[in-house]
C-alpha atoms as one frame of an Amber mdcrd trajectory, in Angstrom:
protein
 -31.050  16.014 -15.254 -31.217  19.407 -13.552 -31.711  17.775 -10.124 -28.522
  15.730 -10.547 -26.444  18.784 -11.386 -27.790  20.563  -8.317 -26.908  17.555
  -6.157 -23.434  17.428  -7.706 -22.939  21.156  -7.008 -23.962  20.651  -3.375
 -21.549  17.722  -2.975 -18.814  19.686  -4.740 -19.168  22.583  -2.291 -18.833
  20.164   0.647 -15.795  18.530  -0.949 -14.102  21.874  -1.607 -14.608  22.890
   2.009 -13.006  19.596   3.070 -10.023  20.202   0.760  -9.508  23.727   2.155
  -9.708  22.596   5.787  -6.440  23.222   7.605  -4.551  20.307   9.179  -5.418
  19.409  12.768  -2.847  19.502  15.578  -2.596  15.711  15.390  -1.998  15.796
  11.628   0.700  18.459  12.058   2.469  16.462  14.765   2.285  13.276  12.700
   3.733  15.025   9.649   6.531  16.599  11.704   7.499  13.186  13.074   7.502
  11.735   9.563   9.661  14.622   8.330  12.195  14.031  11.127  12.297  10.347
  10.259  12.883  11.187   6.589  15.655  13.557   7.664  17.480  10.699   9.400
  17.525   8.548   6.280  20.662   8.867   4.109  20.479  11.341   1.253  21.450
   8.566  -1.147  18.297   6.685  -0.155  16.109   9.665  -1.022  17.915  10.112
  -4.332  17.353   6.468  -5.289  13.675   6.446  -4.283  13.005   9.796  -5.948
  14.625   8.613  -9.187  12.656   5.352  -9.046   9.304   7.102  -8.501  10.112
   9.718 -11.134  11.067   7.142 -13.780   8.185   4.850 -12.872   5.612   7.645
 -13.008   7.023   9.077 -16.231   6.847   5.613 -17.808   3.214   5.341 -16.785
   2.353   8.906 -17.807   4.033   8.745 -21.192   3.950   5.044 -22.072   1.706
   4.512 -25.095   0.073   1.438 -23.561  -1.468   3.654 -20.861  -3.149   6.031
 -23.281  -6.851   5.614 -22.851  -9.810   6.020 -25.171 -10.717   9.314 -26.792
 -12.610  11.773 -24.573 -16.298  10.954 -24.190 -18.550  13.553 -25.818 -22.215
  14.491 -25.671 -22.946  12.969 -22.258 -24.683  14.465 -19.244 -22.877  14.731
 -15.929 -25.029  11.932 -14.536 -24.159   9.621 -17.446 -20.466  10.367 -17.006
 -20.526   9.657 -13.289 -22.435   6.416 -13.717 -19.574   5.322 -15.992 -17.035
   6.446 -13.376 -18.754   4.273 -10.756 -18.607   1.291 -13.101 -14.889   1.894
 -13.710 -14.292   2.227  -9.969 -15.739  -1.246  -9.333 -13.554  -2.755 -12.059
 -10.374  -1.096 -10.816 -11.139  -1.955  -7.175 -11.296  -5.624  -8.133  -8.045
  -5.353 -10.107  -6.271  -3.569  -7.236  -7.580  -6.066  -4.654  -6.301  -9.034
  -6.669  -2.932  -7.325  -7.141  -2.683  -6.418  -3.440  -3.643  -9.907  -2.276
  -1.141 -11.486  -4.654   1.801  -9.309  -3.654   0.766  -9.423   0.013   0.634
 -13.221  -0.010   4.210 -13.290  -1.302   5.620 -11.430   1.714   8.467  -8.932
   1.580   9.882  -9.786  -1.856   6.623  -9.565  -3.765   5.455  -6.785  -1.454
   8.190  -4.564  -2.822   6.708  -4.910  -6.313   3.360  -3.549  -5.144   4.330
   0.150  -5.354   4.967   0.274  -9.118   2.106  -2.104  -9.910  -0.426  -0.200
  -7.845   0.775   3.156  -9.146   0.298   1.910 -12.717  -3.257   0.826 -11.888
  -4.031   4.178 -10.255  -2.697   6.310 -13.109  -4.507   4.212 -15.727  -7.669
   4.577 -13.635  -7.271   8.363 -13.616  -6.696   8.358 -17.380  -9.979   6.511
 -17.871 -11.819   8.915 -15.564 -10.359  11.924 -17.414 -11.663  10.540 -20.716
 -15.101   9.876 -19.221 -15.301  13.512 -18.098 -14.301  14.609 -21.600 -10.635
  15.541 -21.122  -7.836  14.395 -23.444  -4.789  13.012 -21.612  -2.770  13.174
 -24.815  -2.417  16.813 -23.737   0.627  17.153 -21.458  -1.193  19.639 -19.236
  -4.042  17.183 -18.637  -1.445  14.684 -17.421  -0.195  17.291 -14.981  -3.787
  17.608 -13.758  -3.814  13.831 -13.257  -0.652  14.109 -11.149  -2.280  16.841
  -9.075  -5.329  14.631  -8.435  -2.928  11.891  -7.375  -1.250  14.254  -4.910
  -4.598  15.487  -3.641  -5.623  11.918  -2.824  -2.352  10.729  -1.296  -0.700
  13.584   0.573  -0.534  15.129   3.999  -3.173  17.742   4.783  -0.571  20.494
   4.441   0.226  19.465   0.897  -3.453  18.929   0.057  -4.103  22.597   0.894
  -1.278  23.729  -1.421  -2.214  21.442  -4.302  -5.907  22.304  -4.053  -5.166
  26.038  -4.171  -3.455  25.490  -7.533  -6.298  23.341  -8.840  -8.941  25.902
  -7.857  -7.163  28.393 -10.101  -6.196  25.911 -12.776  -6.348  28.209 -15.792
  -4.035  30.704 -14.094  -1.723  27.898 -12.953  -1.558  26.509 -16.507   0.156
  29.701 -17.641   2.988  29.060 -15.189   3.563  25.443 -16.218   6.905  24.685
 -17.860   6.962  22.605 -21.014   9.330  20.072 -19.427   7.897  17.387 -17.119
  11.362  17.016 -15.501  10.823  20.309 -13.664   8.050  18.685 -11.630   8.944
  18.365  -7.903   9.451  14.599  -7.952  11.124  14.387  -4.553   8.194  16.021
  -2.783   5.808  13.876  -4.808   7.425  10.594  -3.734   7.832  11.665  -0.097
   4.178  12.624   0.258   2.958   9.465  -1.451   5.304   7.183   0.473   4.478
   8.773   3.829   0.753   8.434   3.125   0.817   4.685   2.494   3.933   3.505
   4.413   2.251   1.867   7.422  -0.361   0.008   5.415   2.221  -1.276   2.958
   4.526  -2.449   5.746   1.654  -4.483   7.200   1.058  -5.927   3.750   4.501
  -7.547   3.874   3.800  -9.450   7.105   3.360 -13.225   6.687  -0.153 -14.518
   7.277  -2.049 -11.226   7.094  -0.298  -9.631   4.110  -2.782 -10.862   1.513
  -5.828  -9.632   3.468  -4.194  -6.290   4.232  -3.054  -5.869   0.626  -6.522
  -6.497  -0.804  -8.267  -4.253   1.736  -5.789  -1.376   1.544  -5.694  -1.341
  -2.255  -9.493  -1.345  -2.394  -9.666   1.661  -0.066  -6.951   3.524  -2.001
  -8.921   3.140  -5.244 -12.075   4.377  -3.481 -10.180   7.421  -2.214  -8.776
   8.112  -5.671 -12.219   7.822  -7.281 -13.774  10.223  -4.771 -10.948  12.727
  -5.287 -11.084  12.518  -9.085 -14.857  13.059  -9.108 -14.464  16.208  -7.021
 -11.580  17.480  -9.142 -13.351  17.025 -12.477 -16.686  18.294 -11.168 -14.816
  21.451 -10.205 -13.840  21.982 -13.835 -17.030  20.846 -15.552 -19.628  22.432
 -13.293 -17.858  25.705 -12.600 -16.482  26.309 -16.082
């Protein structure tokens, strides 16, 4: 399997370069506009959304029904990543069905898509962590899952910051508090919401909502899979 590990190392180097790439002028302008828009919204709105995302994510992260299988042992990198590809296909189908269903229902059901899709994504990351041999019963592994989530669904500015922490994960671990409540939930929800806002608004439109919901959710799972593979390769190959 030596050839596969070499290929994985080559792809990892390309992925790391992509993660370190600074935001373009267009990306900076877009983020500034989004920040100004968020600044116009009432503070109470941000407080409500932040609390909702925080509670929803904590329920997913710490709910016993989301705990996945024990970490996979004694597998080559190629065997692990073949399993990841199989899981990706399964979760893409699940996310597409969920997106089509909520999209078909218009605005009311469309509003339920955020917590449902987030649950699917976090469970997907739990399964990937186990496949790569990491135990998400460990609080710090769940923080790594949250960082992968941010890496996949954030502005380029935030991607650079999150990736810098993940590249020096062992050093970052020493700075982690024992309390999950100290996590920056407001920034987390703003980045995630800004990333998917337009697509999710289109999902609520009558007539095209179901198609948009299925397509967008499929692409979001693909993006999450690609990001998770890079993130766990970085730990397995380089450690």
